[in-house]
N, C-alpha and C positions, 0 to 999 in steps of 0.2 A: 569416578568414571561415569559419564553420562550415557544412559541407554534410552532408546525409544521403543515403546510397546504400543501395539494396537489395542484400543479399549473395546471390551465386549461386555463387561459386567456393570451392574448398577453402582457398585462400590467405586469403581474407577471413574464412572461418569460423575459421581458426586465429588471425587477428588478434582476433576476438571472444573466443576462449578465452583469449588472453593478457591482455586487459583484465580478464576475469573473475578470472583467477588473481591479478592485481595487486590487485584490490579485495577478494576473499574468500579468497584462498589457492588453491594449485594443486589441492588435493584437492576443492575445492568447485566447480570449473569444469566445465561440460559438455564432452564430447569434441567434437573437430572433426568426425568422421564423423556423430555424432548431429545436430549443427547442420546439416550439409550435407543430410541426408535431409529434415529439416523445411523447410529453405529451398527445396528443390525440389518438395516434395509437400504443399502445403496450409498451410505455415507462413509466417511473416514474420520474417526476420532482417535487421537494419539495422545499419549502421556510421555513426558520426559522425566527421567528419574535420576537423582543423584544418590546412588546406592538404593536405600529404601524410601527416600523422600521424593515425593512428586514436586517438580520445580517448574514445569511448563506443560502446556497442552495445545492442541489444535483440534478444531471442531469444523467439519465440513459436511455438506449434504448435496444431493442431486438437485439441479435447478435448470430451467430453460432460459437461455440468454441469447439474444440475437438469432433466434430460430433454431438453436442447437442445444442439446443437453450437455451441461458442464457439471463439474464438481465445484460447488460454491463453497469457498473457504471463508466461513463466517467469523471465526474467532481464532486468534493465535496469541498466546500470552506467555511470558516468562517472568517469574518472580524477580523483583528488582535486584536482589542480591546476586542473581545469576545472569544478568544482562551482559552482552558483549563477550560471550563465551562460545558463540557459534551454535547455541541451542536452537534458536529460531531457524537457522539455515538447515540444520539436520531434521527438524520437524517438517519443513517444507519439502526437502528432498525425499524423505520417507513418504510423505503424502503423495508426491508425484509418482513414485514407484507403484504405490497401491492403486492410484488413479489409472495409470496405464494398464495394470493387470486387470482392472475392472472394466476396461473398455472406454474410458473417458479420453477424448482427444485434448481437452483443455480444462484448466482450472481457472476460476475467476474469483476476484475478491475486491473489496474496497479498501482504500487507505486515505488518510488525511494528507492532501497534497502539500500542506504547510509544515509537516513534520519531516525534517531533513533526514533523520536516520532511516525512516521508512522509505523515503524516496531513493536513497542510496541502496538500501537493501533490495527493493523491488526491481529497480532498473539496472543497477550495476552488478549486484551479486547474483540475482536470480535470472535477469534478462527478460523479465516480463515486459509487456507493452501496454500502453494506456489506450483505452478505447472510448472513454466517455467521462464527462464531468456531471456529477449529480449534486444538485443544490439541496442542502439540509436533508441528507439522505435518511437520517435516523431521528430527526427532530431535535429539540432542545431539552436536556435533562439536567436540572440543577444538582441532582444527586450523583451524577457521573463524576468519578474522581479525576478523570482525564480531561473531559471536555468542559466541565464546570460552567454550564449554562451558555456556551458558545455554539452557534449553529454548526451542524455537522456536514459541511460540504465534503465530498469525496471524489477521488478518481476511481474509476473501475479499471483494474489491471487484469490482463489475460495472459496466461502462461501455458504454452504448449507442453504436453506430456511426452512428446516424442513417439507416441504409439503409431502415428501415421507417417513417420519419417520427418516430422516437424520437431524442432527443438528451439526453445528460447535461448538466445545468446546474450552475453553481457553487453550492456550498452557501450558503443564505441563512438568516439568523436567522429563526426562526418568530416571528410577531407575538404580542402578548399581554402582559399585565402580570405574569404569574405567574412567580416564580423557579423554576428547576428544583430538584428534590431533589438535594442535593449528596451523591452516593453514595460518592465517593472523593476525597480531597484530599491535596495535598502539605503535609506538616508542616514546622515550622520546622527540624527536623533533616534534612529532605530525604527522609524515609521516607514510605511510603504510610500514610494514616490513613482507614480506612473509616468511614462515618457511617451510622448506622442510623436512618432516618426513613421516612416514607411517600411514595409517589409523589404529586406534585401533580396536580390535575385540570385539565381545560381550563376556560377562562373565556369566557363569551359565545359558546360554540360554536367557539372557536378553539383548535386543538391547540397549546398552548404546549409547549416542551421539557419532557419529563416527568422527566428525570434528567440529572445532569452527573457526569462522572468526569474528574478531573485526572490529568495525567501529567507527569513531569519534562521540561523542555525539552531536556535533554542526557542522555538515558538511556544512550547509548552510552559516555559518558565516566565513568559512575558505577563505583565499585568493584564487583567481581563479586557480593559478598554482598548489596549493596544492589540490584543489578539482579535478583537472584533474588527478593528480597523484593517488588519491584515486580511481577515476573512473577506471583508467587503471588497477591498482593492484587488485581491487575487481573483475573486469571483468575476469581477467586471472584466479584467484583462483576460483571464483564462477562457471565459465563454466567448469573448470576441475572437480569440485565436482559434478556438474550435470551429467557430462559424466560418472562418477563413480557410478551413480545411487543414489546419495545423494540429499536431499532437506532440506532447513531450516525448522525446526519443532518447535523451541522455540527461544525466544529472552530474554536476560537478560540485565540489566543495572548495570554496575559496577561503581566504583568511577571515572575511567578515560576513559571508553569506553562502547559502546554497544557491545553485543556479540550474534551472531547467533549460535545456536547449530544445526548441520546437522545430519540427520539420514537416513538410507536406505528408499527409496521410498516405501510406502506400496501398 
């Protein structure tokens, strides 16, 4: 039986750090003292337990983003043997409850836009919205077990806590008969293939998805050269779409690719 507890002790902060080191590598893990300060003064740090074994954690702290104070969710990780069991969802829901009780209207965090499972989790399961594209947000670290020397481009996701009557809702397909402009697709060779077309308009006053960008379903397992090619191609297309006033609003999983649908920023 999985249970979630709020972290207050140095010992539990160290357990969080050990999980982070197991997932990302020891150099990528935040320090125990850093976590303990945020756990005591305005942040939310959580541990997921399987009986007496710590199997996942979440680390967040106060930050100012776009002129408002938010709870910044910096790290969330679950041990590989415990993935796909809903633990990440329960950590986020518990974080949201504490954030609302503490007076935060929003939680913000970054995620890799090329990791399909994270896109599905953030947009479809949580109902977060994408606000920004950050180029190489955390730099390049060859010791990082996940990124392995590839530049760390990130989407910034924002999630309403519901404290002010706002609440994120799961991504819904926009109505309308118009196909989105396919701006980036997965080729038969598995490489990115940009497509140069025009943005499709709305029909009958309904804002249909304006653009679509595909990503590989298993970006993390691709060879390094192919991951770099995807990073570069998605960056070029993604930044161009943001500049046109579009943001990802939905995520679909098809047989051969993940697909972001982009719509005008509301």
